[in-house]
Structure formats: C-alpha cells, structure tokens
N, C-alpha and C positions, 0 to 999 in steps of 0.2 A: 641809409644805403640799402638798396635792394640787391640781394645777392643770390645767384645760382649756387648750387652745391656741386654736383658731379662734374668733374672737369674744370671746376673753378675754385671753390674753397677747399674741396677735398682732393687728396692725391689718389694714386693708383689703388684700386680696390675700394674706393669710397671711404678712405680713412683720413681723418684729420691729423694723423701722426705719421703719414707716409708722403713722400714727394711723388712726382709724376713717374719716377722710375721704380717706386716701391721702397726706396731707402728711408729708414726711420728719420723723422725730423720733428722738432718742436716749434718750427717757424709759424705754422698756422695757429696753433694753440696759444702761443705767446702773443700773436697779433690780435686774436680774439680777446684775450685778457686785457691788452692795452686799450682796445676800443671800449670794453666794458668799464674799465677804470675811468676813462674820459667821458663816460656816459654818452657816447656817440651811438645812436640807435641803428641796429641792423635788422632787416626783415628778410627772411628767406623767401625766395620766389622760385619754386622748383616744380618739376614734373612729378616728384614723389608724392605718395599719398599722405593723408592726414595722420594716420597712425604712426608712420615713420617720423614725420616732422614734429609731432608733439614731443617725442623722445629726444630728437636732435636739438630742438630749441632749448629744451630743459637742460641738456648737458652743456650747451654753449652759453647758458645764462641769459637767453633771450626769451621773448614771450609770444609774440604773434608771428604768423607766417601765411603765405599764399601757396596753396597746394595744387597739384594736378594742372600745371601750366596756367593757373589763374581761375580755374573753375570752382575752387573751394577756398573760402576765407576762414581763418581761425584766429581768434584773438584771445588774449589772456589765458594761454595754455589750454584752450579748449572750452572755455566758458561760453563762447559765442562761435557758432559755426553757420556760415551762410553759403548757399550755392549761388554761383554766378554763371548764368546760362546764355548770355549773349543774345543772339537773335531768335532763340527759341520762343515760341508763343507761350502764354501762361499755362495752357492746357497740354503742353508737349509731354509732360511726365505724368502719366495716370496715377491715381491714388494707389499707394502700396508699392510703387516702383521707384527706382532711382534713375538718374540720368545714365548711369553705367548700363543698366538693364535695357533702357530704350535703345542705346547704341548697339548692344548685343543682339536685340531683336531685329535690328535692321539687316542683319546678315552681312555686314560690311567685311568682317574678318574672314568669313568663309569665301567671299569673292576674291579677296586679296590672296589668300593661300592657294586658291585654285589657279589664279592667273600668274602667280609668282612662286611656283613650287620650289621649296628648299631655300627661298630667298627672304622669307619673312615668317616670323612666329611671335607668340607672346613672349614678353621679356620676363620669363620665369626666374625667380618666384615673385618679382616685384610687380607683376600684373594683378596680384591678389589684393583683396581688401580695399578696392577703389570705389569711390562714390559717383564719379562723374565722367571719367575718361578711361580709355583703354591704352595700355602701354605695350608697344611691340618693339622688335629689334630685327635688323636685317639690312638689306641693301636693295632698294627699289627706286624706280623713277617716280618721284612724288606726283608729277602732273598726271601720269598714266594711272597711278594709284587713286588719285582724287576722282578721276572719271569713273572708276569702278565703285568707289564709295557712293558717288552720286546716283548710281543706278538703283539704290534701295528705295523702300517706301518712305524713309525719313531723309529728305534731301539736305537737311541742315547740319551735316556732320563734315568736319574737315580732318584731313590727315596732315600732321605737322612734323617736320624733321627737327628733333631736339639735339642733334649733334652726334659726335663719334663717342662710342663707349668701348670698353675692353672687358666684356663678360668673361668670367672664368670658365664658363661652359656654355655651349649652345648646340643646336642640331642643324644649323644652317649648312648649306652645301656650296663650297667654292667661294665663300664670302670672306675676304681678308680684312676689309674695313667695315666694321659693324656700326650702323647708326641706330639710334633709338627714335621711334615714331610714336605719336599719340593720335588716337581718334578722339576728337574733342568737339563739343557743341560749337557751331559756327558763330563767329563774332567774338569768341573768347580768345584772348591771347595775353601775354604778359604786359603789354602796354595798357590795354584796357583795364586789367586788374590793378596795375600800379596807379593809374589815374584815380580809380575808385578808392583805393586805400589812402592816397594822399588827401582826397576830399574828406574822407572820414576823420583824418587827423588835422584838418584845417590848414594844410600845407599846399604850397604851389610847386610847380615843376622845378623852378630854379632853387628850391631848397632840397633837392634830392639828386642822388647819383645812383648808378646801377653798375653791376659787374657780372660778366658771364663769358661764355665761350662758344655759343652756337647761334644759328639763325633765329631760333625762338627767343633767345636772350636779347638779341639785337633789337627786337621789337620794343624793348624797354627804352631805347634811345628816343622814341617818340614821346615819352611821358616824363623824362627827367632832363636836367640841365647837362649832365655829363654821363656818357656811357663808356665804360672801360672794358676792353677785351683782355683776358689773360692771354699770354703769347701763343699758347697752343691753339687758340681759336683761329689764328692765322694759317693753320695747316689746311683749312678748308677754302678753296677758291671762291665758293659761293659766299662765305662769310666775308672774305676780303672785298669782294665786289660790292656787297651790300654796305659794308662799313665805309667804303669810298664814296658811296652815294649819299650817305648821311653826313651831317656837318658837325656832329658833336661826339665823335668816337675817337678814342685813343687806345693804345695798347701798352701793356706792361712789357718789361724786358724779359721777365721770367715766366715760367710755365705753371699752370694749374695753381696749387696752393701757395707756392712761392711767389707767383705773380699776384695772388690775392693779398698776401702779406706785404708785398711791395706797395700795393695801393693803400692798404690800411695804414701803413707807417707814413706815407705821403699825406694822407688825409689828416692824420694826427698832427703832423708838422704844420700843415696849412692852418689848422684851427688854432695853433699856438701863436 
C-alpha cells in the first residue's frame, strides 16, 4: 500500500492520534499496528521531506518511503537515497547544487509572489531542509501560475496542487481555503514514482493499492490496481471530477485518519 500522510493517514494538525476534528483517537495507531502484525507492507508517498519521513517511518515501524511528491526515494531508513528528476537532462543540476537550488535560481517563487500578492507563500516551516522541491501554501489559479513558472530560464518545472491543508498560522490575505503547492521537476509525480518503486521490488501494478486525498495523490491511480480516496478528498470538486474520469477509484465512508483505518481493516479482512 502506498499512502499519503497529511489529510489521509494523519488527522488534524498532522497527528496520528487526532481525528479530522482534532479529537484524540487511537484508531490510526491501532490500524497501523494491525497491518504491521499481518506483515502487510506500507510505503509512505508524501510531499514531506526526507528528514521528516525518516522519523515518521521509524515511529510507524516501516522502512522505506517516497518523499517530496516522488522526487526523492529512501529505502532501509536512509541507507539508500536516490533523486528522481523526471524529464530533467543529466546536466540539469550543476556540481555542488541540489535540485532545490536549481528551482530557487529560476526565480519562479519571486514571480509567483509578485503576481499573487498575499495569496501564496512558502509553507513555513516545512519548506526547509528540502532536496528537490519547494513547498508553498495559498490559493492561486494553477494554470496561470504554471505560465509564470514557465517564464524562467529553467522551463522544466511544474507547480502541483497537493490538496487542502489547515495551517495553524500563515500570512496569507483573504484566503479561507488554503492549498499546498509544490514546485517540482517536470515529469515527476506520484504515479511515476510508484511505478519505479514497484519495479525495484519486482512487483506489478495489480499487486498494489494506494490511498490519498488530493489531485496529486490521484496520480497514483495510474500505477496501481486500486486507488482509494479518504472521504474528505471528495470536498474538492476537482478531485471528484478526476476520480470520476478514472476507472479504479473508490472512497471511504470516513474522513482522514478514520477513513485510512477503514481501508486498513478492509484490506486485512480481504487478505484473510
């Protein structure tokens, strides 16, 4: 199972011990334990950075993960780290630089903040310590934002909407529904990353499922047999429209972590 974290496995505030409303719960922790006992493998596929995910996988009792929306692969708790740069040519990252620094040098963020004043900013503090992508928050027209990103000297950068978040603080102006966005090397997405990870494990698409809540997560439907949306994903009309277009997407009855737990227990029941 390939799983998103925020808005999916985790509840309000990014906690495995809180539900979508912030009420304490053991549902997700108990579901994780049940999967671990049954030796059903889960791989985090998240927009978070590798430093965060090393600790999260360790606490959940898992090992490998896919970070930064597919741009960074880490296996065996950090013993192997691989950049996944999609359509970028081999010489796209000069010696001594990271993909993150290449995107920074493109000036994409400066153009976005100038065009959308008060509507987009870095997702502080989670934008720090990143290797390959930039993470932002706000509310902008993604198509218009992409045109601005394309104006730079490095045309192979995409802006991707990774769903609705509930930051405890921000400096946005007049934004009630906050989305998280990523500036990412073109050609990289969760589907491409999951396909590569399955190949490395000697598995086929029909041996995998995925769970998430956003448009970026729905990309995984192209790489697995079954894609599951937790119910809060249906709050987004764009997610509903894309899910309807795909032929292998279902939704849980419950939201966020309780929806994830619902799926986990159904998976356990099916394997028995």
